[in-house]
C-alpha positions in Angstrom: -0.3 0.0 0.0 1.4 3.6 -1.0 2.6 5.8 2.0 0.3 9.0 2.4 3.1 11.3 0.8 3.5 8.9 -1.9 -0.6 9.4 -2.5 -0.6 13.4 -1.7 2.5 13.8 -4.0 0.2 11.9 -6.4 -2.8 14.1 -5.9 -0.6 17.2 -6.0 0.5 16.1 -9.7 -3.2 15.9 -10.5 -3.6 12.8 -10.7 -6.8 10.8 -10.0 -6.2 8.1 -7.2 -9.0 5.5 -5.4 -10.1 7.9 -2.5 -10.6 4.8 -0.5 -6.9 4.7 0.1 -7.1 7.6 1.9 -9.4 6.1 4.3 -7.2 4.6 7.1 -5.0 8.1 7.2 -8.7 10.4 7.7 -9.1 8.3 11.1 -5.3 8.9 12.2 -4.6 10.0 15.4 -2.1 12.1 13.9 -3.1 15.1 13.4 -0.6 15.9 10.2 -2.0 12.7 8.5 -5.7 13.8 9.5 -5.0 16.8 7.9 -3.4 15.8 4.6 -5.2 13.2 4.1 -8.5 14.9 4.4 -7.1 17.9 2.0 -6.0 15.2 -0.4 -9.8 13.7 -0.6 -11.4 17.4 -0.6 -9.1 18.0 -3.8 -10.1 14.8 -5.5 -13.6 15.6 -5.0 -13.3 19.4 -6.6 -11.6 17.9 -9.9 -14.4 15.3 -10.2 -16.7 18.3 -9.7 -15.0 19.9 -12.2 -15.4 17.2 -14.6 -19.2 16.8 -14.1 -19.8 20.5 -14.4 -17.9 20.6 -17.5 -20.0 17.3 -18.7 -23.2 19.5 -17.7 -22.0 22.0 -20.2 -21.4 20.2 -23.1 -24.7 18.9 -22.1 -26.7 21.9 -22.9 -24.2 23.2 -25.8 -22.4 25.1 -22.6 -25.7 27.6 -22.7 -25.8 27.8 -18.6 -23.8 31.1 -17.4 -24.2 30.2 -13.9 -23.1 26.7 -14.1 -20.1 28.2 -16.5 -19.3 30.4 -13.4 -18.9 27.7 -11.1 -16.9 25.7 -13.1 -14.7 29.0 -13.7 -14.2 29.4 -10.1 -13.5 25.5 -9.5 -10.9 25.5 -12.1 -9.2 28.8 -10.8 -9.2 27.2 -7.4 -7.3 24.2 -8.3 -5.4 25.9 -10.6 -6.0 24.9 -14.0 -5.9 27.6 -15.7 -5.6 25.9 -19.1 -8.8 24.2 -18.8 -10.8 27.5 -18.8 -10.8 29.2 -21.8 -12.4 26.6 -24.4 -15.9 26.4 -22.0 -15.7 30.2 -21.6 -15.4 30.7 -25.4 -17.7 27.8 -26.5 -20.4 29.8 -23.6 -19.8 32.8 -26.5 -20.5 31.3 -29.8 -23.8 29.7 -27.9 -24.9 33.2 -27.4 -23.6 34.9 -30.6 -25.9 31.5 -31.8 -28.5 32.6 -30.2 -28.2 36.6 -31.4 -27.0 37.3 -27.8 -24.1 39.1 -29.6 -22.8 41.5 -27.1 -23.1 38.4 -24.4 -21.1 36.3 -26.3 -18.4 38.9 -27.5 -18.0 39.9 -23.7 -17.5 36.1 -22.8 -14.8 35.3 -25.6 -13.3 38.6 -24.6 -13.2 36.9 -21.1 -11.7 33.7 -21.8 -8.9 35.0 -24.6 -7.9 37.5 -22.4 -7.4 35.3 -19.6 -5.2 32.8 -21.6 -3.4 35.3 -23.2 -2.4 37.0 -19.8 -1.2 33.6 -18.0 0.4 32.2 -21.7 -2.2 29.2 -22.4 -2.8 26.6 -24.9 -5.9 27.7 -26.4 -4.5 31.1 -27.9 -1.4 29.0 -28.9 -3.4 26.9 -31.4 -4.6 27.5 -35.1 -6.9 26.0 -34.9 -8.7 27.4 -32.0 -7.8 30.8 -32.4 -9.5 30.0 -36.2 -12.6 29.1 -34.2 -12.7 31.9 -32.2 -12.4 34.6 -35.5 -15.3 32.6 -36.8 -17.6 33.6 -34.1 -16.8 36.9 -34.8 -17.5 36.8 -38.3 -20.8 35.4 -37.4 -21.7 38.0 -35.0 -20.7 41.1 -37.3 -23.1 39.5 -39.8 -26.1 39.0 -37.3 -25.1 42.8 -36.3 -25.5 44.1 -39.4 -23.4 47.2 -39.8 -24.0 49.6 -42.5 -21.9 52.2 -43.5 -23.1 55.7 -44.5 -21.0 56.1 -47.2 -19.0 53.6 -49.2 -15.4 53.2 -47.7 -13.6 54.3 -51.1 -12.5 57.7 -50.6 -10.0 59.8 -53.1 -8.2 61.7 -50.5 -5.2 64.1 -51.1 -3.3 62.5 -48.0 -3.6 59.0 -47.6 -5.3 58.7 -43.7 -4.1 55.9 -41.3 -6.2 54.9 -38.4 -3.9 53.2 -35.7 -6.3 51.2 -33.8 -5.1 49.9 -30.4 -7.3 48.3 -27.7 -6.0 51.4 -25.2 -3.6 53.9 -25.0 -1.3 53.8 -21.5 2.1 56.0 -21.3 4.0 53.0 -19.8 2.6 50.4 -22.7 5.0 49.6 -25.5 2.3 49.8 -28.2 1.6 53.2 -27.0 5.6 54.0 -27.9 4.8 52.6 -31.1 2.2 54.9 -31.8 4.2 57.7 -30.7 7.4 56.5 -32.3 5.2 56.2 -36.3 3.5 59.9 -35.2 6.8 61.0 -34.8 8.5 59.5 -37.9 5.6 59.3 -40.7 6.1 61.4 -43.9 3.1 63.7 -42.5 3.0 65.3 -46.4 1.6 62.5 -47.5 0.1 60.9 -44.8 -2.5 61.7 -41.9 -2.3 59.6 -39.1 -4.9 59.6 -36.3 -5.1 56.9 -33.4 -8.3 55.3 -32.5 -8.7 53.3 -29.5 -11.4 50.8 -28.8 -11.4 51.1 -24.9 -12.5 47.5 -24.9 -10.7 46.8 -21.6 -12.8 49.7 -19.7 -15.9 49.0 -18.1 -18.6 49.4 -20.2 -22.0 50.9 -18.4 -24.1 47.4 -20.0 -21.8 44.9 -19.1 -23.4 41.6 -19.4 -20.1 39.1 -18.9 -17.8 40.3 -16.4 -14.2 40.4 -17.2 -11.5 39.2 -15.1 -10.1 42.7 -14.8 -11.1 46.3 -16.3 -8.4 49.1 -16.7 -9.0 52.8 -16.4 -10.1 54.9 -19.5 -7.2 55.9 -21.9 -7.6 59.4 -21.2 -6.2 59.1 -17.5 -3.3 56.3 -17.8 -2.7 58.2 -21.2 -2.6 61.3 -20.7 0.8 62.3 -21.7 0.6 60.0 -24.4 -2.5 61.7 -26.0 -1.0 64.9 -25.3 2.1 64.1 -27.1 0.2 63.1 -30.4 -2.0 65.9 -30.5 1.1 68.2 -30.4 2.4 65.2 -33.5 -0.9 66.2 -35.1 -2.1 62.6 -34.7 -5.3 63.3 -32.9 -6.8 60.3 -30.7 -9.8 59.3 -30.6 -11.5 57.2 -27.5 -14.5 54.9 -28.1 -17.4 55.8 -25.8 -18.0 52.7 -23.1 -21.8 54.1 -22.1 -23.6 51.4 -23.7 -22.7 47.8 -24.2 -19.5 46.2 -26.5 -21.9 46.1 -29.6 -22.8 49.9 -29.6 -19.0 51.1 -28.8 -18.0 49.0 -32.1 -20.9 50.5 -34.0 -19.9 54.0 -32.7 -16.2 53.5 -33.7 -17.1 52.2 -37.0 -18.9 54.9 -38.0 -16.0 57.3 -36.8 -14.1 55.8 -38.8 -16.1 56.1 -42.0 -16.8 60.1 -41.3 -13.2 61.0 -41.0 -13.1 59.0 -44.8 -10.1 56.5 -42.9 -8.1 55.1 -46.5 -5.9 52.2 -44.2 -6.7 51.1 -40.6 -3.7 49.3 -39.1 -5.1 47.2 -36.5 -2.9 46.7 -33.4 -4.6 44.3 -31.3 -5.1 40.4 -30.5 -8.3 38.7 -30.4 -8.9 39.9 -26.7 -10.0 42.2 -28.6 -13.9 41.7 -29.8 -14.3 45.6 -30.6 -11.3 45.2 -33.4 -12.5 41.8 -34.3 -16.4 43.1 -35.2 -14.2 46.2 -37.4 -12.1 43.7 -39.1 -15.0 41.9 -41.0 -17.0 45.0 -41.6 -16.1 47.9 -44.7 -14.8 50.3 -42.7 -11.9 51.3 -45.0 -10.1 51.1 -48.2 -7.4 48.9 -46.7 -7.1 47.1 -43.6 -4.0 45.5 -42.2 -3.2 43.7 -39.2 0.1 44.3 -37.2 0.8 41.1 -35.8 2.5 40.6 -32.5 1.8 37.5 -30.7 -1.4 36.1 -32.8 -2.9 37.3 -35.7 -6.6 38.3 -35.6 -7.3 35.5 -38.5 -10.0 37.5 -40.2 -10.6 36.8 -44.0 -11.6 40.6 -43.8 -8.1 41.5 -43.8 -5.7 42.6 -46.8 -2.7 41.7 -45.0 -0.9 40.4 -42.0 2.3 41.9 -41.1 4.6 40.5 -38.1 7.2 42.1 -36.4 8.4 39.1 -35.2 10.1 37.0 -38.0 10.0 33.9 -36.4 6.3 34.0 -36.4 6.4 35.4 -40.0 8.4 32.5 -41.6 5.8 30.3 -39.4 2.5 31.3 -40.8 3.1 32.9 -44.2 2.3 29.5 -45.9 -1.3 29.5 -44.2 -2.1 33.3 -45.3 -0.9 32.2 -48.7 -3.4 29.5 -49.0 -5.9 32.1 -47.8 -4.9 34.4 -50.5 -4.4 37.1 -47.9 -0.6 39.4 -48.3 1.6 38.6 -45.1 4.9 40.6 -44.7 7.5 41.1 -42.2 8.3 44.8 -40.9 11.3 44.8 -38.3 10.1 47.4 -35.2 12.8 49.4 -34.7 13.9 51.7 -31.6 13.0 55.3 -31.1 16.4 56.6 -30.8 15.3 59.9 -29.6 12.5 58.7 -27.0 12.6 60.6 -24.0 13.9 58.7 -21.6 13.4 58.5 -17.3 16.5 59.0 -15.3 18.9 56.5 -15.2 18.6 53.7 -12.5 20.8 53.5 -9.6 22.6 50.8 -8.6 22.6 51.1 -5.2 18.6 51.4 -5.1 19.1 47.3 -6.6 21.8 46.7 -3.9 24.6 46.7 -6.4 28.2 48.1 -6.0 29.3 50.9 -8.3 32.7 48.9 -9.0 30.6 46.0 -10.2 30.6 45.0 -13.4 27.2 44.3 -14.4 25.8 42.2 -17.4 22.3 42.2 -18.1 19.7 39.9 -21.0 16.0 41.3 -21.8 13.3 39.6 -23.2 9.4 38.4 -22.8 10.0 35.1 -23.3 13.1 35.0 -21.0 12.0 31.5 -19.1 12.5 29.6 -22.6 15.4 31.4 -24.3 17.5 30.9 -21.0 18.8 27.8 -22.4 20.8 25.4 -20.4 23.5 25.9 -22.7 23.6 30.0 -21.9 22.8 29.4 -18.4 25.9 27.4 -18.4 28.4 30.1 -20.1 26.9 32.8 -17.3 28.2 30.3 -14.8 31.4 29.9 -16.7 31.7 33.9 -16.7 30.5 34.6 -13.0 33.1 32.1 -11.8 35.6 33.7 -13.5 34.6 37.4 -12.3 33.9 37.6 -8.9 32.9 41.3 -9.1 30.2 40.4 -11.9 26.7 40.6 -11.5 23.9 39.5 -14.2 20.5 40.5 -14.2 17.5 38.8 -16.0 15.0 41.8 -17.0 11.7 39.6 -17.9 8.4 37.2 -16.6 8.8 34.0 -16.9 9.2 30.5 -14.2 12.6 30.4 -13.9 12.8 27.6 -11.3 15.2 25.1 -12.9 17.6 28.4 -14.0 17.4 29.3 -10.2 18.5 26.2 -9.3 21.6 25.8 -11.8 22.9 29.0 -10.3 22.9 28.1 -6.7 23.9 24.6 -7.4 27.1 26.6 -8.8 27.4 28.6 -5.7 26.7 32.1 -7.7 23.3 32.7 -7.1 23.6 35.6 -5.1 24.9 37.4 -8.0 22.5 37.0 -10.3 19.3 39.3 -9.7 15.2 38.4 -11.6 13.8 42.0 -12.3 10.9 40.9 -13.4 9.3 42.8 -16.6 10.3 46.4 -17.0 8.1 48.9 -18.3 11.3 51.5 -18.4 12.8 49.7 -21.0 15.0 50.8 -22.6 16.3 53.5 -20.1 16.8 50.5 -17.4 19.0 48.9 -19.7 21.6 51.7 -18.6 22.5 50.2 -15.2 24.4 47.3 -17.5 27.8 47.8 -18.7 27.4 44.7 -21.1 24.1 43.0 -22.6 24.6 39.3 -23.6 21.8 38.2 -25.9 21.1 34.7 -25.4 21.7 31.5 -27.2 20.6 29.6 -29.5 17.6 31.7 -29.8 17.6 35.6 -28.8 14.8 37.9 -28.7 15.5 40.8 -31.0 13.9 43.5 -28.6 16.4 43.6 -25.8 19.2 43.4 -28.3 17.8 46.5 -30.0 16.9 48.6 -27.1 20.5 47.7 -25.5 22.2 49.0 -28.8 20.1 52.2 -28.4 21.3 52.8 -25.0 24.8 52.7 -26.2 25.7 49.2 -24.6 27.9 46.4 -26.0 25.9 43.5 -26.8 27.6 40.2 -27.4 26.1 37.5 -29.5 26.1 34.6 -31.4 24.8 33.1 -34.6 23.8 30.0 -33.3 22.2 28.5 -36.7 20.7 29.6 -39.7 16.9 30.2 -38.6 16.2 34.1 -37.8 15.9 33.1 -33.9 19.3 31.7 -34.2 21.0 34.0 -36.7 18.8 37.5 -36.1 20.7 38.9 -33.1 23.8 38.1 -34.6 22.9 40.1 -37.4 22.1 43.0 -35.5 25.3 43.5 -33.7 27.2 42.9 -36.9 30.9 41.2 -37.2 32.6 42.9 -33.9 30.2 41.9 -31.5 29.3 38.6 -32.7 30.6 35.4 -32.4 30.3 33.8 -35.7 29.7 30.3 -34.9 28.1 28.0 -32.1 31.0 28.6 -30.0 30.5 29.0 -26.2 34.2 29.4 -25.3 34.6 32.3 -27.7 31.5 33.8 -26.1 32.5 33.4 -22.6 36.4 35.0 -24.1 34.4 37.8 -25.3 32.4 38.5 -22.6 35.6 38.4 -20.6 37.6 40.9 -22.6 34.6 43.4 -22.1 34.7 42.6 -18.2 38.6 43.7 -18.2 38.3 46.1 -20.6 36.2 49.5 -20.1 37.6 51.2 -23.4 36.7 48.5 -25.1 33.7 48.4 -24.0 32.8 52.2 -24.2 34.0 51.7 -28.2 31.7 48.6 -29.0 29.1 50.3 -27.4 29.2 53.7 -29.6 29.2 51.1 -32.3 26.1 49.9 -31.0 24.6 52.7 -31.3 25.6 54.1 -34.6 24.5 50.6 -36.3 21.1 51.2 -34.7 20.6 54.5 -36.0 21.9 53.8 -39.5 19.7 50.4 -39.8 17.4 49.9 -37.2 15.9 53.3 -36.3 11.7 53.6 -36.3 12.3 55.8 -39.0 13.1 53.1 -41.1 10.3 51.2 -39.4 8.1 54.1 -40.9 9.6 54.5 -44.4 8.7 50.3 -44.7 5.1 50.7 -43.4 4.2 53.8 -45.8 6.1 51.2 -48.4 3.5 48.5 -47.7 -0.1 51.0 -47.7 1.3 52.5 -50.9 1.3 48.7 -52.3 -1.7 47.5 -50.7 -3.5 50.7 -51.8 -2.4 50.6 -55.6 -3.6 46.7 -55.4 -6.7 47.9 -54.4 -7.1 50.0 -57.1 -6.1 47.6 -59.5 -8.8 44.9 -58.6 -11.2 47.0 -57.3 -13.9 45.0 -57.9 -12.5 41.8 -55.8 -13.4 41.2 -52.8 -11.1 42.3 -49.7 -9.1 39.5 -48.6 -9.2 38.3 -52.3 -5.6 39.4 -54.1 -2.8 37.2 -55.6 -0.4 40.4 -55.2 2.8 39.4 -53.2 4.2 42.0 -51.9 8.5 41.6 -51.2 9.8 41.6 -47.7 10.2 45.1 -46.4 12.7 45.0 -44.0 15.3 42.4 -43.3 18.1 42.3 -40.9 21.2 43.7 -42.3 
């Protein structure tokens, strides 16, 4: 018979065991055994209850909101976050089928938002994302928006609507909007920013969201003021009705402004944007994809800012006759930064040499090979500190540093909204390998920091960082020893650090500034408008034109 601790361990791992095995321990005179046995039995009962709730929802096509809420609560208590999204989305689909469009859209928003925030499997799967897109398309048809005018203007300037879910002063998307407002060709293009305000609480809220944000007028006041100064005004969608009425008002405003091109910088968690993607509100619609695309057939083009996602998805879009392109999102080298961080505030000695790596997926890109390299550097240089800037589950990496005896010189800062300015605390930036994130490398280069990167293979994720920094900072082959030697040289030689840092800044200005990004976006818009003019009788999303790649790593 298994011991109590073995049974508890199996329950904690999510296994279903025979509850009768716990009976003898539930009657134990030992209070600790009694506690553990009853708690394990309770968890088993909750998991069975969750399964019964799920089966009851399936029996009625996910149409009962009360049982759904119970299922979500139990799933959250059990920590089964990956089981949460699908039933909520299916409830939304059921509501839309009953023509309860606002309820269904808000339910889907709830499920998708939660899954994206927690890195769930649902939004990482293309098939389930297509199912979500189908629900948005059905809702857009049921709502039946009819534009007051035909969206085919003859403007002297091409009018661009940059559509976001919200504006916040410390948000990376808002920084991109500001950069585009600053660097676009104002003689040829007129830029306006539109916020769906999808994550702000609406007065008529039918399905509660996991969290709400403050309206853009408050949390994005400085950004909105800056946009006004740059003559790229922001229009915030009213929230005094339900989500459907908000979508209608935004659609009518785009028609009123005679918008030529809408750039959707949003995800499937924004149902207002998803509705507009299916409505005839502009001559051309472009989905700027950061994580996952909208999967809307109403798009002219899906433009990726990540080379790997672009390479993985382009064949999918080709089979659907929807254009794809890759645009490298450059760095605004003229961005006004907050005061540089003080090392003393983080317990870092002034004499220390600080190495840093930043990224959105550090828990996956801080590979075992790279961690071993860091350990070698830290052991060789007792005055070196390493900072990992980003979110994620770093349990095994931390254990690795602890077992090597260097954990006290490794800092985990979490996600920083003040990048790239925060990287001024570092002396050297280390690009992880074999896969490295692009954004952190470019941000460090813009801060005049020397960067060490390795060309670990031929795929973009393995080669892109090395291409950014050039031969002076890159290791040309997958050679950990050479990487350690390059880092050690930078640790030992301040003058070399300074020279290489200036070279990095020059490379950003020359090849990777947001001015180049703005030119690429303008070129893409020109090509899509020309294509639309040449095929004016063709439905949106059925063109055969294949634009060339607009941005390659220099």
